N, C-alpha and C positions, 0 to 999 in steps of 0.2 A: 711109807716113804715121805720124806719131807725135803723141802728146798731151802737151802741156806744161801744168803746173799752177802757179798763182800764188796766194798769199794776197794779198787786196786790202782796200781800205776802201770798196769799191763796195757800198752797203748797201740801195739801193731801186731801184725800176723807173725813177725819174727819173735816178738815177746811171747806170744801164745805158744809158738814152737818150743821156746826155752822152758816154759813151765809144764808143757805136756807130759814129759816123762815123770816129773815129780808128782803131779796130780794122778796120773794113771797108775802109779805104784802104790798109792794110798788105799788100803783096804777099807771098804765101806762106802766108797764113792762109786755110785752107779753111773752117773753122767754129769758132765760139767760143760760150761760154756762161758766165754767172756764176751760181753757186748762192748767191743772197742769203739763203737760209734756213740755210745752214751758218754757224756762228759765225765761221769764218775767211774767209767770203765768197770761196770758191774760184772762180777764173777758170780754165776748161779751154779750151785752144786746140789744135785739130787743125791740123797744119802739115806742109808738105813739107820742112821744114828751116830755117825762119827762125831767126835768132839770138834767143834769149830776151831779150837786152838791147833789141832793137828793139821787142818787145812791151811791156817795162817803159817804154821811152821814150814809146810811144804812150799808155799809161795816164797817165803823168805829164803829157803835153801836155794831156790832158783834165782835169787837176787832181786826180788820184787817185794813190794809192801802190800798188805791186805788188812782191812779193818772190817769187822762184822757190822752189817747194817741191821736195823730192827726189823 
């Protein structure tokens, strides 16, 4: 299991609620969390090997932006 991190523009609990069904529907995501109190709004995703691009796609489908961090 590895953890991927993304900078996002998910800034409130309402935004988290909007992305929840998109991230929960992605196969390969075990657990995820957005730190809305971090200035970079970091999304952490625990995964068994999903392609980071699939996570970014899911975020974009929900109407937000995400960028993989190192």
